C-alpha positions as CSV (number, residue, x, y, z in Angstrom):
1,X,-3.7,3.5,25.5
2,X,-1.8,0.4,26.6
3,X,1.7,0.5,28.1
4,X,3.4,-0.9,25.0
5,X,6.4,1.0,23.6
6,X,5.7,1.5,19.9
7,X,7.7,-0.6,17.5
8,X,10.5,1.3,15.7
9,X,11.2,3.6,18.6
10,X,15.0,3.1,18.5
11,X,15.1,3.6,14.8
12,X,13.2,6.8,15.1
13,X,16.0,8.3,17.1
14,X,18.2,8.2,14.0
15,X,15.5,9.5,11.7
16,X,14.5,12.4,14.0
17,X,18.1,13.6,14.0
18,X,17.5,15.1,10.6
19,X,15.6,18.1,12.0
20,X,18.3,18.9,14.6
21,X,21.4,21.0,14.6
22,X,24.7,19.1,14.6
23,X,25.5,17.8,18.1
24,X,21.9,17.9,19.3
25,X,19.8,14.8,20.2
26,X,16.2,14.1,21.2
27,X,15.4,11.9,24.1
28,X,13.2,8.9,24.3
29,X,10.7,9.7,27.1
30,X,8.5,7.5,29.3
31,X,4.8,8.2,29.3
32,X,2.6,7.8,32.3
33,X,1.5,4.3,31.1
34,X,5.1,3.2,31.2
35,X,5.7,3.0,27.5
36,X,8.5,4.9,25.9
37,X,8.3,7.2,22.8
38,X,10.9,9.0,20.7
39,X,10.5,12.8,21.0
40,X,10.6,14.8,17.8
41,X,8.6,12.3,15.8
42,X,5.7,14.7,15.0
43,X,8.1,17.5,13.9
44,X,10.1,15.1,11.7
45,X,6.9,13.7,10.2
46,X,5.8,17.2,9.3
47,X,9.2,17.8,7.7
48,X,9.0,14.6,5.8
49,X,5.4,15.4,4.6
50,X,6.8,18.6,3.1
51,X,9.6,16.6,1.4
52,X,7.1,14.1,0.1
53,X,4.9,17.0,-1.3
54,X,8.1,18.3,-3.0
55,X,8.4,14.9,-4.9
56,X,10.9,13.1,-2.6
57,X,10.1,9.4,-2.3
58,X,12.0,6.3,-1.3
59,X,13.6,6.9,2.1
60,X,11.1,9.6,3.0
61,X,8.2,7.0,2.5
62,X,10.0,4.5,4.8
63,X,10.6,7.2,7.5
64,X,6.9,8.3,7.3
65,X,5.7,4.7,7.7
66,X,8.2,4.1,10.5
67,X,6.7,7.0,12.5
68,X,3.1,5.7,12.4
69,X,3.2,3.5,15.6
70,X,4.6,6.4,17.6
71,X,2.1,8.9,16.1
72,X,-0.7,6.5,17.1
73,X,0.7,6.1,20.6
74,X,0.9,9.9,21.2
75,X,-2.7,10.4,20.0
76,X,-2.2,12.2,16.7
77,X,-4.8,10.1,15.0
78,X,-7.2,10.7,17.9
79,X,-7.0,14.4,17.0
80,X,-7.4,13.8,13.3
81,X,-8.5,10.3,12.1
82,X,-6.6,8.5,9.4
83,X,-9.6,9.2,7.1
84,X,-9.2,12.9,7.8
85,X,-5.5,12.7,6.9
86,X,-6.4,10.9,3.7
87,X,-9.0,13.5,2.7
88,X,-8.0,16.6,0.7
89,X,-5.3,17.3,-1.8
90,X,-2.1,17.1,0.4
91,X,-0.3,14.0,-1.0
92,X,2.1,13.7,2.0
93,X,-0.7,13.9,4.5
94,X,-2.7,11.3,2.5
95,X,0.3,9.0,2.5
96,X,0.6,9.1,6.3
97,X,-3.2,8.6,6.7
98,X,-3.1,5.5,4.4
99,X,-0.1,4.1,6.3
100,X,-1.9,4.6,9.6
101,X,-5.1,3.0,8.3
102,X,-3.0,0.0,7.0
103,X,-1.2,-0.3,10.3
104,X,-4.4,-0.2,12.3
105,X,-6.0,-2.9,10.1
106,X,-2.9,-5.1,10.6
107,X,-3.2,-4.6,14.4
108,X,-6.9,-5.6,14.3
109,X,-6.1,-8.6,12.2
110,X,-3.4,-9.7,14.7
111,X,-5.6,-9.4,17.8
């Protein structure tokens, strides 16, 4: 992993607030490589996948897509590849996997 802070890190702070009790906040932390990531992104993504599976779209789709760079940075897609996320019958998981695959393709095209 390179020491690049994922895009959308600042925006994720606001998105990730949705899983917290009022008055609580999640920090942005610095990884050993010097990059910074917003904590709570995996938990919020799981919450949003559940919302997506319950038929919620629009803002939930934007928030799931916004989380992809951070999820890549922290290694979630090393554990389960985008193709594994796409497989199966979980619509929310498939959405995240497709967005990760699209993001990775754009990164490859830009390099």
